Backbone bond lengths (Angstrom), bond angles and torsions (degrees), N, CA, C in turn:
res aa  C-N    CA-C-N  psi(-1)  N-CA   C-N-CA  omega(-1)  CA-C   N-CA-C  phi
1 Q - - - 1.451 - - 1.515 110.24 -
2 V 1.304 115.64 140.08 1.462 122.22 176.02 1.527 107.81 -129.46
3 Q 1.301 116.63 129.16 1.457 121.63 175.04 1.530 108.32 -105.75
4 L 1.314 115.36 134.86 1.461 121.08 -175.31 1.524 109.98 -123.70
5 V 1.325 116.23 134.21 1.459 121.31 178.95 1.521 108.92 -132.04
6 E 1.337 115.95 117.51 1.459 121.17 178.87 1.526 110.78 -88.42
7 S 1.311 115.53 153.16 1.457 122.06 174.09 1.523 108.82 -153.80
8 G 1.332 115.29 168.02 1.460 119.93 175.60 1.514 115.38 102.82
9 G 1.321 117.61 -4.46 1.449 119.37 178.01 1.521 111.24 -72.15
10 G 1.327 114.88 172.12 1.448 119.23 179.04 1.509 111.45 163.38
11 L 1.326 114.22 -166.09 1.460 121.85 -179.68 1.528 108.44 -102.91
12 V 1.326 116.26 130.52 1.457 121.05 -179.06 1.525 108.28 -143.00
13 Q 1.311 115.69 151.17 1.463 119.75 176.75 1.523 110.78 -79.57
14 A 1.297 115.58 154.66 1.462 120.70 176.42 1.520 109.86 -53.90
15 G 1.324 115.39 137.29 1.449 121.23 -176.82 1.512 114.18 91.88
16 G 1.318 116.48 -11.23 1.450 121.14 -179.26 1.523 112.70 -82.89
17 S 1.337 113.70 -175.49 1.464 120.64 -176.77 1.525 110.71 -132.13
18 L 1.295 114.83 153.05 1.468 123.20 171.50 1.517 108.03 -144.05
19 R 1.322 115.37 151.72 1.457 119.53 171.58 1.523 108.31 -121.86
20 L 1.302 115.61 119.02 1.451 121.90 176.08 1.528 109.19 -90.11
21 S 1.309 114.41 144.23 1.460 121.13 175.36 1.518 108.78 -122.73
22 C 1.309 115.11 150.50 1.466 121.46 176.05 1.523 106.89 -135.67
23 A 1.311 114.86 109.94 1.457 120.62 -179.59 1.515 109.65 -94.24
24 A 1.315 115.30 132.52 1.454 120.84 -177.43 1.517 110.59 -112.01
25 S 1.296 115.83 142.43 1.459 121.51 172.07 1.518 107.80 -128.31
26 G 1.309 114.91 159.10 1.440 118.71 -175.06 1.514 109.84 111.03
27 R 1.282 115.09 -170.60 1.450 119.52 -172.71 1.522 113.36 -90.81
28 S 1.293 115.74 146.61 1.454 122.47 163.93 1.524 114.68 63.14
29 F 1.329 116.79 39.12 1.465 119.57 177.24 1.523 110.55 -53.75
30 S 1.314 116.68 -41.78 1.468 120.38 -174.31 1.524 112.85 -67.86
31 S 1.317 117.74 -11.37 1.456 120.42 179.50 1.523 113.09 -90.30
32 Y 1.329 116.61 -7.17 1.463 121.28 -176.69 1.525 111.26 -100.27
33 A 1.321 114.90 140.47 1.453 119.92 163.35 1.526 107.46 -74.24
34 M 1.323 116.85 144.51 1.457 121.26 -176.84 1.522 109.77 -121.34
35 G 1.311 114.70 135.68 1.453 119.82 -179.64 1.511 112.10 -126.20
36 W 1.331 114.46 159.19 1.460 122.37 170.56 1.535 107.97 -118.96
37 F 1.311 114.61 135.90 1.452 122.45 175.05 1.529 108.05 -128.56
38 R 1.325 115.60 165.34 1.455 119.28 175.26 1.517 109.41 -142.85
39 Q 1.326 114.07 154.82 1.459 119.65 179.31 1.517 109.17 -141.74
40 A 1.310 115.18 118.17 1.455 121.61 176.25 1.524 108.81 -92.22
41 P 1.335 117.62 157.49 1.469 120.49 -179.60 1.524 111.56 -55.58
42 G 1.322 116.01 129.88 1.444 121.12 177.57 1.505 115.23 78.06
43 K 1.333 117.27 4.06 1.467 120.61 -178.43 1.522 110.40 -120.38
44 E 1.317 115.18 161.74 1.451 119.90 177.75 1.536 110.39 -76.94
45 R 1.321 114.08 159.59 1.454 118.96 176.50 1.523 109.34 -64.46
46 E 1.316 115.21 135.82 1.467 121.88 -172.31 1.519 110.57 -120.22
47 F 1.317 116.26 134.67 1.467 120.70 175.38 1.520 110.20 -67.61
48 V 1.340 116.06 138.47 1.458 121.38 178.47 1.526 111.72 -115.92
49 A 1.342 116.11 -52.16 1.464 119.46 -175.80 1.516 109.82 -162.53
50 V 1.320 115.17 158.12 1.467 121.11 177.15 1.523 108.39 -147.22
51 I 1.333 114.41 148.88 1.454 120.58 176.21 1.518 108.04 -135.17
52 S 1.315 115.69 139.92 1.454 119.68 -178.42 1.523 111.06 -72.06
53 S 1.316 115.58 168.45 1.467 120.74 -177.21 1.519 112.01 -62.02
54 S 1.300 117.07 -34.21 1.464 121.14 -175.62 1.521 112.81 -89.84
55 T 1.331 117.32 0.87 1.478 125.09 -177.49 1.516 112.87 68.43
56 S 1.321 117.47 4.59 1.460 119.11 -176.53 1.512 113.41 -79.78
57 S 1.315 117.07 -14.89 1.452 119.97 -175.22 1.519 109.85 -137.60
58 A 1.307 116.12 124.32 1.455 121.84 177.64 1.525 108.99 -132.36
59 Y 1.301 114.76 149.38 1.471 120.26 -178.50 1.520 108.02 -145.76
60 V 1.343 116.04 136.41 1.457 120.11 176.82 1.521 109.48 -123.99
61 A 1.304 115.49 152.50 1.458 121.01 179.30 1.529 110.62 -65.36
62 D 1.315 115.38 152.74 1.471 119.98 -179.44 1.528 111.46 -58.93
63 S 1.331 116.27 -32.66 1.461 120.44 -176.11 1.529 112.70 -66.14
64 V 1.315 117.42 -19.30 1.464 120.44 -178.57 1.524 112.79 -123.21
65 K 1.306 116.92 2.79 1.463 120.89 -177.38 1.524 110.06 -61.00
66 G 1.323 114.72 135.55 1.455 120.43 -178.20 1.516 113.51 86.74
67 R 1.338 117.29 -10.90 1.462 121.70 179.88 1.521 112.29 -118.09
68 F 1.313 117.85 -35.96 1.466 122.68 -177.36 1.523 109.67 -109.79
69 T 1.331 115.44 145.36 1.458 121.87 176.51 1.520 109.14 -134.55
70 I 1.318 116.05 132.59 1.463 120.77 176.20 1.524 108.58 -103.91
71 S 1.324 115.32 141.80 1.456 120.56 177.03 1.518 108.26 -150.83
72 R 1.310 115.96 169.00 1.465 119.50 179.00 1.517 109.21 -148.61
73 D 1.319 113.59 154.51 1.459 122.26 175.38 1.517 106.33 -126.40
74 N 1.300 116.78 100.03 1.467 119.97 -176.48 1.524 112.06 -66.71
75 A 1.312 117.48 -26.78 1.463 120.00 177.68 1.523 111.37 -67.80
76 K 1.328 116.42 -27.63 1.462 121.71 -179.78 1.533 112.25 -103.42
77 N 1.319 117.20 1.80 1.473 121.25 -178.60 1.527 111.35 53.80
78 T 1.310 116.19 43.65 1.459 120.46 -174.49 1.529 110.54 -136.61
79 V 1.324 114.41 140.80 1.455 121.54 172.86 1.523 107.71 -118.76
80 Y 1.321 115.62 145.57 1.458 121.49 -174.69 1.531 110.76 -122.77
81 L 1.314 114.54 154.91 1.452 121.04 170.08 1.528 106.96 -132.50
82 Q 1.316 115.72 107.03 1.454 121.14 176.30 1.512 108.56 -87.63
83 M 1.325 115.79 122.11 1.462 121.23 -175.85 1.521 108.89 -118.58
84 N 1.314 115.91 116.07 1.456 122.61 179.01 1.524 110.51 -115.48
85 S 1.310 115.93 163.26 1.470 121.43 177.81 1.524 111.52 49.36
86 L 1.306 115.09 48.43 1.463 120.12 -175.75 1.520 112.00 -64.85
87 K 1.324 114.27 146.39 1.461 122.47 -179.78 1.528 109.20 -121.25
88 P 1.331 117.68 157.22 1.468 118.92 176.52 1.534 112.27 -56.12
89 G 1.315 117.70 -30.83 1.461 121.25 178.19 1.520 113.85 -67.96
90 D 1.323 117.38 -10.87 1.471 120.51 175.80 1.523 112.15 -84.22
91 T 1.314 117.26 -4.26 1.462 120.87 179.23 1.519 110.76 -62.22
92 A 1.319 115.88 124.22 1.465 121.62 -176.83 1.520 109.01 -177.70
93 V 1.318 114.75 171.05 1.459 120.43 165.48 1.525 106.80 -88.37
94 Y 1.315 115.53 128.74 1.461 121.81 -177.85 1.523 109.65 -103.98
95 Y 1.321 114.82 131.58 1.465 121.75 -178.06 1.520 109.92 -120.52
96 C 1.307 116.08 141.86 1.457 118.93 167.36 1.524 108.20 -103.42
97 A 1.317 115.25 157.11 1.451 120.88 -175.56 1.526 109.60 -152.39
98 A 1.328 114.64 155.36 1.467 121.29 -178.58 1.520 109.68 -119.65
99 A 1.323 115.29 139.76 1.461 121.02 -179.02 1.516 110.33 -138.33
100 Q 1.321 115.75 158.70 1.458 121.09 179.63 1.530 111.83 -69.57
101 A 1.320 115.34 -24.70 1.462 120.07 179.41 1.521 107.95 -148.97
102 R 1.326 116.26 165.09 1.459 120.22 -177.82 1.520 110.17 -64.73
103 R 1.333 115.85 121.98 1.460 121.97 -177.69 1.512 109.81 -130.09
104 L 1.313 115.08 150.45 1.458 120.88 178.13 1.523 112.17 -107.32
105 Y 1.345 117.98 2.49 1.454 120.57 -177.30 1.523 109.00 -127.88
106 A 1.318 115.85 147.36 1.465 121.57 -173.58 1.525 112.81 -61.26
107 E 1.327 116.99 -34.01 1.461 120.29 -176.03 1.525 112.08 -65.21
108 G 1.300 117.24 -16.09 1.450 120.63 -178.81 1.512 114.82 -85.68
109 Y 1.317 117.08 0.36 1.454 121.34 -175.91 1.514 111.64 -103.93
110 D 1.327 115.26 141.60 1.452 121.34 -173.94 1.518 113.32 -95.52
111 Y 1.310 117.05 -31.75 1.471 120.94 -174.91 1.524 109.11 -132.43
112 W 1.349 113.77 144.10 1.460 120.66 -176.64 1.516 110.57 -133.74
113 G 1.328 115.35 147.31 1.447 120.33 169.79 1.519 110.77 -84.30
114 Q 1.330 115.74 -179.47 1.459 120.81 -176.33 1.516 112.41 -86.40
115 G 1.323 117.16 -13.34 1.450 121.72 177.56 1.511 113.36 96.27
116 T 1.328 115.40 154.48 1.458 121.95 175.81 1.528 108.00 -137.06
117 Q 1.327 115.74 136.35 1.458 120.87 -174.60 1.523 110.42 -81.88
118 V 1.329 114.88 131.62 1.461 121.77 171.90 1.524 107.35 -119.68
119 T 1.318 116.16 123.65 1.460 121.58 179.21 1.520 108.57 -123.69
120 V 1.323 115.87 124.66 1.455 121.56 -179.50 1.524 108.34 -113.36
121 S 1.302 115.70 118.03 1.472 120.22 -179.05 1.519 110.65 -93.07
122 S 1.327 115.40 148.92 1.478 120.15 -179.02 1.508 112.03 -89.37
């Protein structure tokens, strides 16, 4: 079992930055690939970024490429999402999730956090 708790969301103006954190508890955090997803009102959950268990491989969606960076600190059992140059279209609830292997789709993840709201004003 892995428990995930996101933090760092909030209200920011367009062009600003936020760093989301996802703290994990439970066993074997370092063995899981970690992903970030987001869901805006009335829309389906959308893949944002994923990082492999060993931190050697990271991938971000085209919609956020060049603006968002995913990283992890296995010693701290934490995964991060650095979000720069935020746009109003980035407004959503952001979720972190853990999977046995690197996945780009929500169904591939075994554990989910409760989400943190990110609101970008124009």
